[in-house]
GUFIPA-119131 format. One record per residue (C-alpha): x, y, z. Coordinates in steps of 0.5 Angstrom, whole numbers, plus 500, padded with zeros to 3 digits. Layout:
N
XYZ...
# end
This chain:
1011
523488513517484514520482521520475524517478530510478527505473530505468525513468523514468531510462532513458527520459529519459536515452536516449530522444532525445525530450522528454517533456512530462509525467512523471506519477505521484503525489507523495511530499510532504515536509511537514517537515524531519527532523533524525536521530540514531541508537542502536547495538545489537549488531546494529542501527542505529536511526534516529529524528527529533525526539521519537522517542528513546523509540520508538527505544529501544523499537525497539532492544530489541525488535529484539534480542529479535525477532532472537533468536527469528527466528535460533532458528527459522531456525537462521541468524545474520545477517551484516550490521547492519540499519538501522531507521528509526522515524517517530513517526506514519504521516503522517511515515512516508509522507514517507520517501525510503527507499521511493520509492513511495507508502505507504498507511495499510494499510502498517504497515512496509516492508523494502527490499532495496537496503540491507536497511533496515526503515522503520516508523511508530508508530501509538500501539499498542505491541503493534502496533508490536512486532508490525510490528518483528518482522514486518519483521525476518523479511524483513530476515533472509530478505534476508540469508539468501537474497540477502546483504542487498543488492540488488547481491548479489542481482543478482550471484547466478547463480540467486537463489531467489524466495521465494513471497509466502505463504511470505515474508509468512506467516513474518513473521506467524507469527514476529511474532505468535508462532505462530497467533492468533484473528484468523487462525484466524477468517479461515481458518475463513471461507476453509474454510467458503466453499470459498476454500481452493484450495491454497497457489498461490492465497495471493496479496494479503492471503491471503498474510499469513493463509494463509501464517501458517496454512501455518507453523502447520500445519507446526509442529503436524504436524512440529514447529516445528524443521521450519520452519527446516529447510524454509527452509534446504533451500529456500535450498540446493536453489534449487528449491521442489519439491525443498525440499518433497520433501526436507522433507515427502516431498511435492512442492509440489502434493501438499503443497498438496492435503494442507494444504487437506484437513487445514485443512478437517478442523479447520474444517468440523466447526465448522458444527455447533458454532457459529451462523451469523451469518445465523441470528441477524442480518440482512445490511445489505451484500452484498460479494459482490453489489456486489464491494465486499469491504470494508464496515466501521465501521458507525455507526447514526443517532440515529433508527436508520433509517440507517447511515454506513459505509466501503465499497470500492465501485468499489475506492475507499474512501468514506463511504456512507449506507444506509437500514437499514429497507429492505434493498433500498435503494442506498447513497448516497456521501457522500465518497470517499477518495484523490482530493483533498488533503482526505480524501486517505486515510480512517483505515480501520484506526482509523476512528470514524465518528460522527453528531451528535445531530441526525443532520445531520452526521458526524464523521470523521478523515482524512489532510489533507496532512502531518497528520490532520484532524477533518471535520464532514460535512453528510450531506445536502449533502456539504459539510464543515468541516475542523478542524486541531489540529497533531496528526499522527495522529487516529483514532476520532472519536466525537460525545458524545450531548449534542453538546458534545464530539467525542472522538478519539485522537491520537498524539504521539511516544511517547504516544497520548491521548484528546482532547476537541474542544468543538463550541461553543468549538472548543477542544481539551482533552487528557483523558489523558496517559500512555504506555499504548495507548488504543483503541475510545473510546465515550461513556456515554449521559449524556456524563459518561464515556468507555469505552475499551480499554487495556493499562494493567493497574492503572495508573489514577492517577498519572504514567506517561510516558516519564520513569518507565515502560519499555514495553519491559519491560511486557506491552502485549499484555494488554487490558481495558476502562476508563472515565474521568470527563470532569470528574474524569479519574478512571479505573476498570478495568471488566474483568479478562480481559487475556489476551483481546482486546477489539475493540469497546464499546457502552453500553446506553441506561440506562448500566447495562451495556455490550456488548463483543466478546471472543475468549474462546472463540477467536471474537469473540463478543458479551458483556453486562457489568452495570456494577453487579454485574459479571456477564457474559452470553454473547449469541452463539455465533457461527461468524463473528467479530463486530467494530465494534459500533454500538448504537441510541440506544434499544437496539433495534438493534445493528449490527456487522461480520464477515468472511463469504464472503471479504468484510467485511459489516455485519449488523443484530441487532434487540433485542440485550438480549432475546437469549437468554443462553448458559450456556457456549459451545464453545472452538475447536480452536485455543484448546484447543491454546493452553490445552494448550500453556500447561499443558505449559509449566508442567509440569516436565520428567520425567527418566525416559522415559514411555509415550507416550499420545494426548492429547485436548483434550476438550469444553471450554466456557467459563462466566462469571457474575461477575468478581473484580477481582484486583489485578495484581502490578505488580512482576512486570508491569514486570519487566525480564526480560519478553519476552526471547525465545530460550528464556531465553538472555541477549539483549544489549539494551544501546544506545550513543548517541545519535549525530548522523546523518552523510551517507555514500553507499553503492552501492545497485546496479550492473548492466548490462541490455538495453534497447530504444528506438525512437530508439536501437535495442537498447542495453546499459546500465550503471546505478549508484545511490548513496544515503545511509541515509535516501534523501535524497541520491541519485547516479544514473549511467547509460552506454551506451558506443559507440566513444568517450565523444563518441559514447556516451550518458552521464548522471549526476545528483544528487538532493537530496530531504529538503526540501519542494522537491526538487532535481536537477542532471544532466550528460549526453552523447548522440550529437549533444548534451551539457549540464547541467540543473538541476531542481526539483519543488515538490509542491502536494499528493499529486496536483499539482506544479510543476516547474522546470528550466533546461538549458545544451545544446551540440549539434553536427553533424559529417560524418565521411563528408566530412572537407572539410565543416565541422561546426556547433555550437550553444549554447543555454539552455533554461528549462522549467516544468510543471504536472502533476496525477495522481490516477489509480488503477493497474490491471495495465498502466496507470491504471484510473480518474482524471485526469491532465493536464500543461501544459509550457512551454519555450523558448530565447532567441536568443543571438547571430546563430548562436543559435536562439530558440523557444517550445514549449507542450504540453498533455496531458489523460487521463481514465480511467473504470472500468466493472464494478468495474474489469474494463473501463477506458475511456481517453481522451487529448487531446494538443496542442502548438505551437512558434513564434518565430524557429526553431520546433521540430517535432513528429513523429507516428506509431508507438508508444513503444519500438516494436521497429523503428528509425526511418527517419531519411530520413523526418525531415528535419534542417536543424540540430543543434537539430532533433535535440535538440528534436524531440518525438514524438506517440505513439501513432498506431498503424499509421503510420510514425514521421515520417508527420506532422511540423510546428510544431503538432500534436494527438493523440487516443486512445480505448481500451477495455481488458479482461482476457483471462486474469487467472488466470495471475497467480496462483502461487508459481512464476514463469511466462513469461506472466503475465496477458493484457489486451486492448485496442481502440483508435482513434488520430487526430492531425495535424501542420502547419507555421506559416503553412500550413493544416491539410488533412485529405486531398487527391485522389490521381492517381485522384481518390480522397481520401487522407490528407495531414495527418490520421492515423487508425487503429484496431485491437486489441492485447494486453498481458502480462508476458513474462519480467518485461518488459511486452510490447505487441502491437498490430495496426492498420489505417490509415484511408486515407479511401477504404479501410482499409490492410492490418494492421500488427503492432507489438511494443513494450515498456512499459505503457499510457498
# end
């Protein structure tokens, strides 16, 4: 879960002086216990768990090769060893404690700064695995280069330079991919053509990856690749973005950005007259700009060709929708949503595979369900579903056979990904393949006797190719072709021989004699038709936008596909695709021409004598394909150990030592002092220390707020044990007035729900330093506590934007002896958030209530707002014993009223807010600015508190006979939220309801996010 050892939460719990009834947040669930070992290479420690030894060897060798390339580009040598944590699947990766936050399917890997660790999963695709390793290592090298390779070093630096996101992620992509690639080329073409290229300062979010990669490609093309390392080193030295740009390119950041936009448009705008716009040869079925979904993918056409199932991000949440494709104006119908329950916890949006049953009544879908993926059979009409679990951690590409007998899917187990068949009648699972090679995009033949798929296997068709006898680190896994496998005999056949071009989708004709596929031969994903008998290829599109994810109607009359257009992903319909005209040739993109020229130049030997410099023209390249020849690959060359050695041919030491068993060892993550403010304690200077082991499974947190002596200081120390299904914590603390020991346990029932248990021993004391003759009092108590917490909210900028939160808390103390206290306290907290207009408006509703009873019932204190920059007037809060000080609980916010205006053994509190953006544009930009975005809010607060045995009285007459407030507190107002110098600042102005009138406005400044 989002651990309470995180800095902000720990500070609140340690020094707030109030009991928090429920700490919300989703859970990081450990579904299994891992046993770790590690290998050592020259520069890396590669950690792996059960079944991951082969992946660790692959990662270690790739790390050394990637590091050689990165260091050469940056002209920099790392100073510290880097730890690499390898998980066998993404579901296991999501359980890591190296990173405390949740990790979605779209997170391919993470590099964190505390210990400069790289953590990543294997998803069954070795080329993607290599790419992610290289990508994350760029971050690790930059961390070492700019920040000394640790968070502690970074915070000690006087003015650490902040690398803009597009420069950081862009360099990682540029290096990881080896320059530019057709996917980014297509993305940037779309940006240029839809006028989304607004400068480098706008490259945020996903744009940072693609746009940042294009930024470095532009530098390499215009100034030479060496300029990249020079630029990064000057940024480090100058500690200024503008200075680095001026010294490297002779332009400041703004002018360089403007020139970059102009030059990128020069590359892509002429393509309008060369290629055919997708809207000229196909009909749009979705409109991401209109419904603000931005992501409509994975189309699956129904057997009767009247509907399609697809994944969309309508309302900013991924879900499966059904749409009538015969009526373009029809509204999509939601079948199910992802991310709000244990079932369908997360759709496999990157490797989707949605498939209809032959009768059109059900859909086959793969999705995350707890610690593994499941196959779901969903009733389209009712929305009910069957969940099929096979003990496989990773399942994707679920495809129903035309005869309905099988559902094929791809599952990743340790170092292998294989094709499996689920028998819909016997409900048994059969493994169809068993080898080390990657399998993607499976598609059935119409007679259900064959499966077609994309793989990197070259001519390795028959035989045993497993981890025991094949070294993927010495094999070119970037080369892909189309293959078929016979279901009965398991015989394989190679269908295409164009491994240098990427294939992203397959669709087989109704008669089984030909197939459509998508290839980026000319630099754009275009549609090709391959005759399976003659092997003749026909070019069916000359598209301006890249095509992907084909779905062909059973009768061949309609073809659906996905494309990136106008900044969003949309689905298009092509009628009668087999009757489309065939192109003899199609133009090659500018980038593809540059690629071809670079490959030619690499094969030309160096000329010793100076030659006259001549301008080069790429010419008018065209591609023509009429017939393929099945040329056998030289397998001895493909498997050569020298493959993929980067660094300009220099020797790279890839030797490995080990494996060694993992040993627990603590090291410091950070130690620093910072300023804080709390309504209870006022301004504070806090010292914080965090120690952890390499896996993050064991953590020690220490915090101190020192005053005159130890007794009067706030001290907190906790140890967290996190590797098991249940997490444990033991803490000792001392606060002004009380000290104790706490033991806690968290048991996550799912990502969204958990049960918490705790028991504390507490000593509270009351002294009278002003009156030495008065005797102080001391009280020892034992306090057990239990909570049920649920949270499936989706976060906005300053707080939850959609979803539900609730918490039920029970705590108490048995009365021990005559001087002891006994009480029970029960609180409930329910919060509901509604997203309006695609998240631009949020309605937040909250109901909070509690009661305390027993011999010594405790009190609830109402009024004010959390972390109000205004200290409490303790004269308004009566204390009769040390327990009052230790166990009081605040009910907030009740804005406009002083803290302590309502006090009692019982309370209720309701809040209603409408949250809306004022200025989001200020969030963009590579340079930190003092004010980052502004959110507005309108609110109404109402609450009340009363003692046991007393009636709740809303109002009473004053001396003038007017009704005035007694137990019921109400207020209304408006506010703003923003980040100021990195701190979340709230500004509220509230008016108290006095029954007969409204009060004068009260301005309230506080720190923190919204509830």
